[in-house]
N, C-alpha and C positions, 0 to 999 in steps of 0.2 A: 395710678396711686404712687404717691411718694413716702417714703418709710421716715418715720419722726427722727429729728437728729439725736446722735446718742449722748444724753447727758456728762457720762463720765468723762467722756473726749474734752467737751468744754471745760471742766472742771480741773482735769489736769492739765490744759493749754494755760488756765489761769495761775494753776499753782506756778505752774513754769515762767511765767514769766513776770509774777511777783517775785520769784526767786530773783530770777537775772536782775530786776531792779536795785533787789535789797545788795546782790554782789557788785553792783557796778554803785553804790553809794558806797559801800565800805571801801571799796578799792579807790575812791576818787574822793573821797573826803575822811573816813573815821580813820585808816589807816595811816594818811600823811601825817595827819593831826597827833598821831601816837606815836610816829617818829620823831616829830619836833619836840613832842614833849620829852622824850627820851635824851635828844641830844639836849636839849636844855637843862635836865638834870645832871647829864655829865659835866655841864660848862661849871655849873654852880658846886659840883663836889670838886674841881680843878682849880677855884681859885684860890689864890695864894698873895700874902702879903705882897706888895710891889708893883702888883697888876692895875692897870691903868683899864677901869671899866665904864659904862655908860649904866644908868640906870634907865627904867621904863619911863619915866619922869622926863626924860633929857639930860641929868644932871651930870658932869663929866669928873672924874676924880682917881685917886689912887687910894688901893686898899692899903690901909692900916693896920690893921687886925681881923682874924677870921672867929669866930665863936661857932657854935653849933647849927645855930640858926639866924644870926646877925653876922653883919659886916661891917665895920668901922671903915668909914672912906672921908679922906682929904681932900676937902672941896678947895682950900684956899690956905694962907700960908697961918697956921695956928687953927683952924677951923675944922674940926672933925665933926662928921653927922655917922649918925649911924642908922643902919638900913636893914631890913629883914633881906635874906639871901635870896628870896623869889622876886625882889624888885629890882636886880640886877639881868638886864637886859643883854647885855653884850660884853665881852672884853676885848679891848684895842689891840691888835697885834704889836709886837715889838718895836717894829721900826716903823710905825705912823705914830703921828704925834696927836 
């Protein structure tokens, strides 16, 4: 006669497996996204007048002024456009054109 399998062992192995999947999901998806968000927030906080920026829509320009939540960007001679700070996707390094 064979003994019946222990039901608690099956539950414990399922919980461990599910916990492992959650940890893998956290380290491969959630944590890197949080890191990118933190870096983008620091980028937005460091924007200052004269920086060359690229918006999320692909528009290039130079920062004319910075307010709390908005940025005025010069995109052509005498053409200023106001964007939300969150629309800035990157700052062009000083040596690049």
